[in-house]
N, C-alpha and C positions, 0 to 999 in steps of 0.2 A: 504494500500500500504506500503510495507516494505521499510525502508530507507536504500539504498545501496550507498556506496561510493567505489571508486576504487583506486588502487595504482599500479604503474609500477616501479619496482626496476631498477634504472639507475645510481647508484653511484659507482659501482665497477671499479677497475683499469683495468680489462680486460687483465690481464697479459698473460693468456693462449691463447688469440686471437692475440697476437703480431705476426707480425708487423702491422696488420691492425689497432690496437688500438694505435699505435704511431701516426696515422693520425687523429683519432677521437675516441670518447667514443663508447663503444660497441653498445648501443641502437641507435646510429646515423649511424652505418655501413649500407651501402645500401645492401638490400637483394631483388633481382629481381626487382630492380628499385625503391624501397621504403626503407626509413629508417626502421630498424628492429622494432623500438618502435611503428610504426604505426600499426603493426599486433596486438599487445597487446591492443592498444587504440581501434581498431576496435572491438575486442572481447568484451571489456567493454561496448562500446556504443551499441553493439547488445543486451546487457542485459538491456538497458535503463539507463545506468549509465552515467551521465554527469559531476559529481563532481569527479575529479581524481587528486590524489597527485603523484608527480614525484620527487624522491630524486636525488640530484645532488652532485657530488664531483669532479670526474676526468673529465677534459676538458668539463666543464659544458656548455660552449658556443656552442659546437658542438651539444649537445642534444637540447638546445634551438633553434638553427637554424633548426634542423631536425623536430621540431614540426611545423614549417611553419605557415600556417593559419588554423590549426585545430580549430574546433568549440567548443571543450569541455571547461568546466570551470576548468582550470588546476591550481593547487597550486604547485609551485616549492619550494621544501624543500631542502635548501642548507646545506650540512654537512661539517663542517670544518675538522673533522676527520670522517672516515667511521664508521657508527653506526651498521652495520650488518642488517640482515633481521628481527631481533626483535627490535633492537634499533631504526630503522627508523620509526617503528610504535609507539614506546614509545614517540619519539619526537613529534609525531602528535596525541597524545592521546586525546587532546581536539577536534581536527578536526574530529576524528573518533568516538567520544563519542556518543553512541546511534545508531551507524550505523553498519550494517553488511559490512565487508570489503571483496572485491574481489581483490585479489592481483595477479599480474603476473610478472614474470621475464621479463626483456626487451630484452632477447636474443633468443626468441623462435618464431616458426611458428606452429600454431595449427589450423587444418581445422574445428574442432568442435567449431566454433567461438561463437555460442550462449551460450553454457554451461547451457542451461536451465535445463537439466536433473540433473546436479550437484547441481544447486541452489535449485531445488525442493527437492532433496534428503536431502540436508543440513537442510532445514527447517522441512521437514517431520520427520527426525530422531532426531531433536533438538540437533544437533552436535555443539560442541564448535569449532571444526575445521574440514573442509572437504578438503582433499588434492586430487587433480585430478591426477590420475595415468594412466599409460599405462603398458601393460604386458612387463616384462623383457624378452629380447631375448639374447641368448648367443652371445658373441662378443661385446655387448654394454659396453662402458666404464663408465657406470653410476652406482651409488650406489643403493642398493636395499631397498625396503620398504616391510615389512612383515605384512600381514593382517590375521585375523582369518576368519572363514567362514561367520561371520556376518559383515565383512569388517571393524571391529574395528582394528585400527593400533596397532600392537604389538611392533614394533621397527624398527630401521633404521640401516643398515649395517655399515654406517659411524660412528656410536656410539659404535659398538661392537668390543672389542679389542681382544677377544679370540675365537679360532675356536670352543671350546666347547660351548660357549654362542651362537655363530652363529648357530651351529647345533641344540641347544635346541630350539631356536626361530623358526628355519625352521621346526622342527618337530611339534612344537606347532601350527604353522600356518596351516599346512596341505594343503597349496596352493602354486602354483608357485609364486615367488616374482614379484614385480612391480617396476616401475621407476616413480619418482616424476617428473611431467611435468614442475614445476615451477609456477603452477596455484593453488591457494587455496582460500577457503572461510573461513573467520574468524569471529566468534561471538565477539561483543564488550566486552563480559565478559572475554576474554583473556587478554585485555589490563592491568588490575591490576597485572597480573603475569609478566609483562614485566618491568624490572628495568630501571632506567635512565642510559644512556650511552650505551656502546656496548653490544649487545647480538645477538645470532643466534637462530632462532626459532627451527630448527631441533636439534641442539646440546645442547641448554641450556633450552629452554622453554618447548617444547613438551615432552621430556622424563619425566619431573616432572609432567606434566598434566596426562600422561599415568599412572604413579605410583599412582597418586591420584584418578584414576578411571574416569577421565573426558572423555566425549564421543568425541574421535578423530577418524575419519573414513576416509577411502579412497573411492573415487568414481572412478570406473574403466571405462575408456573411451577406445573405439576402434577407436577414431579419428586419423587423420593423423598428427603426431607430429614430429617436427624436432627442434634441437637446434644448436646453433652456438658458442660453447665454445672455439673451436680451429680453425685455418685456414683449417685443413683437414675436420673437421665436417662442417664448413661453406660451403666449396666447395661441399661436398657430399650432404648436405642438399639442396643447391641451385639446383643441378642437379636432386635430387629426386623430389623436388616440381615442377620443370619445366616439367619433364616427366609425372607427374601425372595431372597437371592442365592445361597446354597449350602447343602449339607448341613452340619449342625453337626459341628464338628471335635473329636475327642479321640483320644488314642493308646491308651486303655485300654478296649478293647471289652468286657472281662470285667466291668468295674465296672457298677453299676446307675446309669446316667446318663440324663438327659433334658434336652436343651436346654443344652448347655454348650459353651464354647469354651476350648481350652487352647493355650497357647503352646508353645514348644519345651522339651524335656527335663523335662516335668511327670510326676510319679509319682503315680498314683492306685491304691490297693490294690483288689483284686477285690471286696472286701466293702464298699466305700464306696458311699454312696447320695447322688448329687448331682443337683440340679435347678435349672435357670435360673442358671447360674454362669459367670463369666468368670475364668479362671485364668491368671495371667501366667507367663512363662518361669521354669523351674527351681524351680517350687513343688513341695513335697512334702506330700502329704495323708496323715494318719495312718490306721491301720487302723480299720474300723468307724465311719468318720466319716459324718455326715449334714448336708449343706449344702443350703439352699434359698434362692435369691435372694441370692447371695453373690458378692462380688468378692474374689479372693485375689490381692493385689498383691505377690506374692513371699513367700518365707518364709526365716527364718534356721534352717536345718535342717529337720527333719521336724516337722510339727504334731502335737500330742498325739493318741494313739489315742482313739477314742470321742467325738470332739469333735462336738457338735451345735450348729449355728449357722444362724440364719435372719435375713434382711434385714440384712445386715452387710457390712462391709469388713474384711478381714484384711490387716494389713501386718506387715512385720518390726518389731521393737522400734525405737523412735526415741528419740534422746537430746535432741533439740531440737524442742520443740513450742511454737511461739510462743503459740498460743491456749490451750494446756493441754489435757489430756484431758477430754472431756465426762464427766459424772457416770455415764452408763450405758455407758461403755467398759469393757472387761475386758482385763487384761494377763495374759500367760502366759509360759512360757519361750520367749523369742525372738520373741514376737509380741504384737500388740495387736488386739483385736476392737472395731471401731468400729460405731456404728449407721449403717445405710445412709442414713437421713435425719438431717440435722443433725450429721454427723460432723465 
């Protein structure tokens, strides 16, 4: 029986997911009624992994609260300064010594939860690293990963500074590019290549391993993958998963609603018109409201009657906003309306 241990990346500042991450750390953000981190934990436990490390830095209490009464044997690794995707492993090199590491980013939803195929291929091919990938599609705002026909990783677009180099690797690949899902399997032999302090696996560690001829491979999945880096992607991912997996949920059948998800104890008047919305627990919508493509991230009391909002995030009023309010944000009694893009 191989020794497997897991890790979920949970220390990031979540700057691109603001204003949702003004309220809580990204892995604690509710996604279809559950904290995002639960989807990664479920994926790891489906592989039989019970020993799981979680790194913490930004709003750590919200991640701890999101874990609730999970049954896993969880090691919380607190980082005074963010150590990066490599440094977080280096800090735990003794914990992971002798164990194959299955690592997931804490901001994703992935329907191929068992990952048994990726794990089998990792061991069969004796890979140092196996990155779980999905095919790149035009319009995706994600960086590309290039493979050769043997699925050996050739390089990452985020590390390529010139168009000539990008063209060269694309031609060498001979395949369409892929996108990294945030899930990877790492042999413990990688740990000695990780220095103490900050490092990034894709930017700092893996390019050197590739140069040295180490077996770094991509496992191409056709599972249903979504990620939540920005409010826009969070909303779209929520709608995509809802439409694929279950009837859309709401407690207020009398209201005119189309494609919404509501948390617990949400109040929506019968005369409200809502389309493509995600509404967090205990939110209160005002009478005669009209929302289209909106995240309601909780409310302080009832939102005003007759509120008409499109392509926005609504949060309770916040007293500490490090980046300040964007020029096109609107404040009201007990709430702030942020633009969905660039909030």
